[in-house]
C-alpha positions as CSV (number, residue, x, y, z in Angstrom):
1,M,7.5,-11.7,-34.2
2,D,4.7,-9.0,-33.5
3,D,2.0,-11.4,-33.5
4,L,4.2,-13.5,-30.8
5,P,3.0,-12.5,-27.1
6,C,6.3,-11.4,-26.6
7,G,6.4,-9.1,-29.5
8,P,6.1,-5.3,-29.1
9,A,2.4,-5.6,-30.4
10,A,2.1,-7.8,-27.3
11,I,2.1,-4.3,-24.7
12,G,-0.9,-2.6,-24.2
13,W,-3.4,-5.9,-25.7
14,P,-6.5,-6.5,-24.3
15,A,-7.2,-9.5,-21.9
16,Q,-8.4,-12.8,-23.4
17,K,-7.4,-12.2,-27.0
18,E,-7.5,-15.8,-28.5
19,I,-4.4,-17.1,-30.6
20,A,-4.4,-19.8,-32.6
21,M,-3.4,-22.1,-30.1
22,S,-7.0,-21.4,-28.3
23,E,-4.6,-20.5,-25.6
24,I,-5.5,-17.0,-23.6
25,M,-2.7,-14.2,-24.7
26,P,-1.1,-13.4,-21.3
27,E,-2.3,-10.3,-19.2
28,G,-0.7,-7.5,-17.8
29,H,2.3,-5.7,-19.3
30,A,5.9,-7.4,-20.6
31,V,7.9,-6.8,-18.0
32,L,10.7,-9.0,-18.8
33,R,12.4,-11.1,-21.6
34,T,15.2,-13.5,-21.3
35,V,17.0,-16.7,-23.1
36,A,17.2,-20.0,-21.2
37,M,20.9,-20.8,-21.9
38,P,22.4,-24.5,-21.1
39,A,23.6,-23.3,-17.5
40,D,20.3,-23.3,-16.1
41,V,19.4,-26.6,-17.2
42,N,18.1,-29.5,-14.3
43,S,19.3,-33.7,-14.4
44,A,16.0,-34.0,-16.4
45,G,17.6,-31.6,-18.9
46,D,14.8,-29.1,-18.5
47,I,15.2,-25.5,-17.7
48,F,15.7,-25.2,-13.5
49,G,12.2,-24.3,-11.8
50,G,14.2,-22.1,-9.6
51,W,15.1,-20.5,-12.5
52,V,12.1,-19.3,-13.8
53,L,11.1,-18.5,-10.0
54,S,13.7,-16.2,-10.2
55,Q,12.9,-14.3,-13.1
56,M,9.9,-14.1,-12.3
57,D,10.3,-12.4,-8.3
58,I,12.6,-10.2,-10.5
59,A,9.2,-9.3,-12.9
60,G,7.4,-8.7,-10.0
61,G,9.7,-6.5,-8.2
62,I,10.0,-4.1,-11.0
63,I,6.2,-4.2,-10.9
64,A,5.7,-3.4,-7.1
65,G,8.9,-1.3,-7.0
66,E,7.9,1.3,-9.7
67,R,4.2,1.2,-7.8
68,A,6.2,1.7,-4.1
69,S,8.5,4.9,-5.8
70,G,11.2,2.4,-3.4
71,R,12.9,-0.6,-2.3
72,V,10.6,-3.7,-2.1
73,A,11.3,-7.3,-0.4
74,T,9.0,-10.3,-1.6
75,V,7.4,-11.6,1.7
76,A,4.7,-14.8,0.0
77,V,4.2,-16.2,-3.0
78,E,0.9,-17.9,-3.7
79,A,-1.0,-19.5,-6.2
80,M,2.7,-20.6,-7.7
81,K,1.2,-23.3,-10.8
82,F,4.5,-25.2,-12.7
83,I,2.7,-25.5,-16.2
84,R,4.7,-26.9,-18.5
85,P,8.7,-27.2,-18.6
86,V,11.1,-24.1,-20.0
87,K,13.3,-26.2,-23.0
88,I,16.9,-24.7,-23.5
89,G,16.5,-22.1,-26.5
90,D,13.3,-20.9,-25.1
91,I,12.4,-16.9,-24.9
92,L,11.0,-16.8,-21.9
93,C,8.6,-13.8,-21.9
94,I,7.1,-12.3,-18.4
95,Y,4.1,-10.5,-18.2
96,G,2.6,-8.7,-15.0
97,E,-0.1,-6.5,-13.4
98,G,-0.6,-5.6,-10.0
99,A,-3.1,-7.4,-8.3
100,R,-4.0,-6.2,-4.9
101,V,-2.6,-3.0,-3.0
102,G,-2.7,-2.5,1.0
103,T,-1.2,-0.2,3.3
104,T,2.5,-2.0,3.0
105,S,2.0,-4.0,1.0
106,V,1.9,-4.8,-3.0
107,A,0.8,-7.9,-4.8
108,V,1.8,-8.6,-8.0
109,R,0.2,-11.2,-10.7
110,L,2.6,-12.9,-13.1
111,D,2.1,-15.4,-16.7
112,A,5.6,-17.1,-17.8
113,W,5.0,-17.6,-21.5
114,V,7.9,-19.2,-23.9
115,V,8.4,-18.6,-27.1
116,R,10.2,-21.6,-29.0
117,G,10.8,-23.4,-32.4
118,Q,12.1,-19.7,-33.9
119,G,8.6,-18.5,-32.8
120,K,6.2,-21.0,-34.3
121,T,4.9,-22.2,-30.6
122,N,4.0,-20.0,-28.5
123,E,3.0,-21.5,-24.5
124,K,2.3,-19.9,-20.8
125,V,4.9,-22.1,-18.8
126,T,4.1,-20.7,-15.2
127,E,1.3,-18.6,-13.0
128,G,2.1,-17.3,-9.5
129,I,1.3,-14.4,-7.3
130,F,3.9,-12.5,-5.6
131,T,3.7,-9.9,-2.7
132,F,6.1,-7.5,-1.9
133,V,6.0,-5.5,1.3
134,A,7.5,-1.7,0.6
135,L,10.5,-0.5,3.1
136,D,11.5,2.9,3.7
137,H,14.4,3.7,2.0
138,E,17.4,1.5,4.6
139,G,14.4,-1.4,4.7
140,N,13.4,0.1,8.6
141,I,10.1,-0.3,10.7
142,V,9.3,3.3,12.0
143,V,8.3,3.5,15.5
144,V,6.7,6.8,16.8
145,E,6.5,7.5,20.8
146,P,4.8,10.5,21.2
147,H,5.4,10.7,25.2
148,Y,9.1,10.6,24.2
149,S,8.7,12.8,21.8
150,R,11.2,10.9,19.3
151,I,11.3,8.4,16.2
152,N,12.5,5.2,16.5
153,H,13.7,2.9,13.1
154,F,14.0,-0.6,13.4
155,T,15.2,-3.3,11.8
156,P,12.7,-6.5,10.7
157,E,15.1,-8.6,13.4
158,G,14.7,-5.4,16.0
159,K,17.5,-4.3,16.0
160,L,17.2,-0.4,16.7
161,V,19.3,1.4,14.5
162,S,18.4,5.2,14.5
163,Q,16.5,7.4,16.7
164,W,15.8,11.1,16.2
165,G,13.2,14.0,17.9
166,T,13.8,16.6,20.6
167,H,11.5,17.5,22.5
168,G,10.6,21.2,22.5
169,R,7.6,23.8,20.3
170,E,10.4,24.6,18.1
171,R,10.8,24.1,14.1
172,G,12.8,20.7,13.9
173,E,11.5,19.5,17.6
174,L,8.9,17.2,18.3
175,S,6.3,17.5,20.7
176,F,3.8,14.8,21.2
177,P,4.3,13.1,17.5
178,R,1.2,11.4,17.1
179,A,2.1,9.3,13.4
180,V,4.1,9.2,10.7
181,A,4.5,8.5,7.0
182,I,7.3,7.7,5.1
183,A,7.7,9.2,1.6
184,P,9.4,6.6,-1.4
185,D,12.3,9.5,-0.7
186,G,12.9,8.9,2.9
187,S,11.1,11.9,3.9
188,A,9.1,11.5,7.2
189,F,6.1,13.3,7.8
190,V,4.8,13.8,11.2
191,S,1.8,15.1,13.3
192,E,2.0,16.6,16.5
193,F,-0.2,17.4,18.8
194,Q,-0.9,18.7,23.2
195,I,1.6,21.7,23.1
196,V,2.1,22.4,19.6
197,E,-0.9,21.7,16.6
198,R,1.6,21.2,13.5
199,L,2.5,18.9,10.7
200,Q,6.3,18.7,9.6
201,K,8.2,17.1,6.8
202,F,11.4,15.6,7.5
203,G,14.4,15.4,5.3
204,L,16.3,13.0,5.3
205,A,18.7,15.3,7.2
206,R,16.3,14.5,10.3
207,E,17.7,17.7,11.7
208,S,16.1,19.2,8.0
209,V,12.5,20.6,7.9
210,Q,11.3,20.4,4.4
211,V,7.9,21.8,5.2
212,E,6.0,23.5,8.9
213,I,2.3,23.8,8.3
214,R,1.9,24.9,11.8
215,G,-1.2,26.6,13.7
216,A,-4.0,25.8,16.1
217,G,-7.9,26.9,14.9
218,H,-10.5,25.8,12.4
219,G,-8.8,27.0,9.2
220,P,-7.5,25.5,6.1
221,G,-4.3,24.0,7.4
222,E,-4.6,24.5,11.0
223,F,-5.5,21.7,13.1
224,N,-6.6,20.6,16.5
225,R,-5.3,17.3,17.7
226,A,-4.1,16.0,14.4
227,E,-3.8,12.6,14.5
228,G,-3.3,9.8,11.5
229,L,-1.5,10.6,8.3
230,S,-1.4,8.6,5.0
231,L,0.1,9.2,1.3
232,D,-2.0,8.4,-2.0
233,A,-0.5,6.7,-4.9
234,T,0.3,10.0,-5.6
235,G,1.6,11.7,-3.3
236,K,-0.6,13.4,-2.1
237,L,-1.0,13.4,2.4
238,Y,-4.3,13.1,4.0
239,V,-4.3,14.2,7.6
240,A,-7.2,13.1,10.3
241,D,-7.7,16.6,12.1
242,S,-9.8,15.1,14.9
243,C,-10.9,17.6,17.1
244,N,-12.0,19.3,13.6
245,H,-14.1,16.4,13.0
246,R,-13.2,16.7,9.1
247,V,-10.0,15.1,6.7
248,Q,-7.2,17.3,5.0
249,V,-5.9,17.1,1.8
250,F,-2.0,18.3,1.3
251,D,0.3,18.1,-1.9
252,G,3.5,17.0,-1.2
253,D,4.9,20.4,-0.4
254,G,2.5,21.5,2.4
255,T,0.4,23.2,-0.3
256,F,-3.8,22.9,0.8
257,L,-5.9,21.1,-1.5
258,R,-8.8,20.5,0.2
259,E,-11.2,19.3,3.1
260,H,-14.3,17.1,3.9
261,G,-16.3,16.0,7.1
262,G,-17.9,18.0,9.6
263,P,-19.1,17.5,13.6
264,G,-21.7,15.0,13.3
265,A,-23.2,11.2,12.5
266,A,-24.9,12.1,9.0
267,S,-23.4,10.1,5.9
268,G,-20.0,11.9,5.3
269,E,-19.8,13.9,8.9
270,F,-17.1,12.7,11.3
271,S,-16.6,12.5,15.0
272,Y,-13.3,12.4,16.1
273,P,-11.8,10.5,13.2
274,Y,-8.4,9.6,15.0
275,D,-6.8,7.4,11.8
276,V,-7.1,7.5,8.0
277,R,-5.8,5.3,5.0
278,V,-5.9,5.4,1.4
279,D,-5.7,2.3,-0.8
280,E,-4.4,2.4,-4.4
281,Q,-7.9,3.2,-5.8
282,G,-8.0,6.5,-4.0
283,R,-10.6,5.1,-1.7
284,Q,-10.3,6.5,1.8
285,Y,-11.3,4.8,5.0
286,V,-11.7,7.1,8.0
287,C,-11.3,5.8,11.5
288,E,-14.1,7.1,13.7
289,F,-13.6,7.3,17.7
290,G,-16.6,9.2,18.0
291,N,-19.1,7.4,16.0
292,S,-17.2,4.0,16.4
293,R,-17.3,3.2,12.5
294,V,-15.4,3.1,9.3
295,T,-16.4,5.3,7.0
296,V,-15.0,4.9,3.2
297,L,-14.8,7.3,0.7
298,D,-14.1,7.1,-2.8
299,A,-11.5,9.9,-4.3
300,D,-13.8,12.3,-4.6
301,D,-14.9,12.5,-0.9
302,Q,-17.9,10.4,-1.4
303,V,-19.2,7.8,1.0
304,L,-19.3,4.4,0.0
305,E,-20.2,2.9,3.0
306,I,-20.4,2.6,6.7
307,I,-18.9,0.1,8.8
308,G,-19.6,-1.0,12.4
309,G,-21.6,1.1,14.7
310,A,-21.6,1.5,18.6
311,G,-21.4,-2.7,20.1
312,S,-19.1,-5.4,21.1
313,K,-20.1,-7.9,18.8
314,P,-18.1,-9.0,16.0
315,G,-17.9,-6.0,12.8
316,Q,-19.3,-3.2,16.1
317,F,-16.7,-1.1,17.7
318,N,-16.0,1.0,20.5
319,N,-14.3,3.8,20.3
320,P,-12.1,2.4,17.4
321,W,-8.2,4.0,17.5
322,S,-6.4,3.0,14.3
323,L,-6.5,1.4,10.6
324,A,-4.2,-1.2,8.6
325,L,-4.5,-2.2,5.4
326,D,-2.8,-5.3,4.0
327,S,-2.5,-5.9,0.3
328,R,-5.7,-8.5,-0.3
329,G,-8.0,-5.1,0.8
330,N,-8.1,-6.3,3.7
331,L,-9.2,-3.8,6.8
332,Y,-7.2,-4.1,10.4
333,V,-9.2,-1.9,12.7
334,A,-7.9,-1.4,16.9
335,D,-11.6,-1.7,18.1
336,S,-9.6,0.2,21.1
337,Q,-12.5,0.1,24.3
338,N,-13.6,-3.4,23.3
339,H,-9.5,-4.4,23.8
340,R,-8.8,-5.7,20.8
341,V,-8.4,-5.8,16.6
342,Q,-11.2,-6.7,14.4
343,K,-9.6,-7.9,10.6
344,L,-12.6,-7.4,8.6
345,I,-12.3,-9.3,5.0
346,R,-12.8,-7.3,1.9
347,R,-15.7,-9.2,0.4
348,E,-15.3,-10.8,-3.6
349,P,-17.2,-9.7,-6.5
350,A,-18.2,-6.4,-4.8
351,P,-19.7,-3.7,-6.4
352,E,-18.5,-1.2,-4.4
353,F,-16.6,-1.5,-1.7
354,Q,-17.7,-4.2,1.3
355,L,-16.3,-5.7,4.3
356,S,-17.4,-8.1,6.0
357,S,-16.9,-9.4,9.2
358,S,-14.2,-11.7,10.6
359,P,-14.1,-13.5,13.7
360,N,-10.2,-14.6,13.9
């Protein structure tokens, strides 16, 4: 079986490897392998397509869950193509790899192959792209209320299920919370400013504070209006330290790692960065309120692109406030003084990273 697409040697095979049948070997890693049984047939005697779809959904959930390090839910299936029927006794093998990663969603490309006739035939039967949304540990949506010094958790249907936060400046209290980042284990990082400049990490028991980084100032681990937060794929926390005109980076335990930026309008400088987002490749998207632009940097803090500039035309901004990424790599910008949200479409192919403005 080592020469078959479902065999052990398939794991780690390069894409586009030819086999004797002149078909292309599956891309990605082997995720799931199962046998089609008589109980799964349709009225035509073939295996029901819904069964194949469900196995692909399971496989995609495994990949997305590993990427999110937590719970995921399927929200869309696209580019689905049923190529050949699956027969009783076929060994169904599903291969997958990440296709796109956004701020809260993961798209997984899946190929379904079968081995039949005691390994004499290998055929691709189905392909598709499944999109999964990363949820907090209970699947809720988290909303920050700065002026009420509290954090709300809503179900996707809009029902309030949890509310926490007591106004104050002591450890475990909240004073004008600006942003929250939920880690895969359910712990919550919260930035605060105005009355007290700090960052706190709350455990699942929200009265339990695991980390407090406190202090107004300009040195490492000090803040002057800490704003947006983002966690990267390795658990590092990025903080938009807005009035210090920089981004600070910490590990999951709150240890300072590095900073970059500085006041100004030149490449690599920031003017009031209000938000930051980090994608799967470690690229950083910094929303600059003062410069009315978005700066894109690589994982080594080197500038890849500067998007926008002051104005009201498509692709221009007037004091942008916040950012979001979707699973396709598209960027959404809260363009505050233009009273709109702009969607910037990622262009493909791109030598580095480029965005183009969409009028929609």
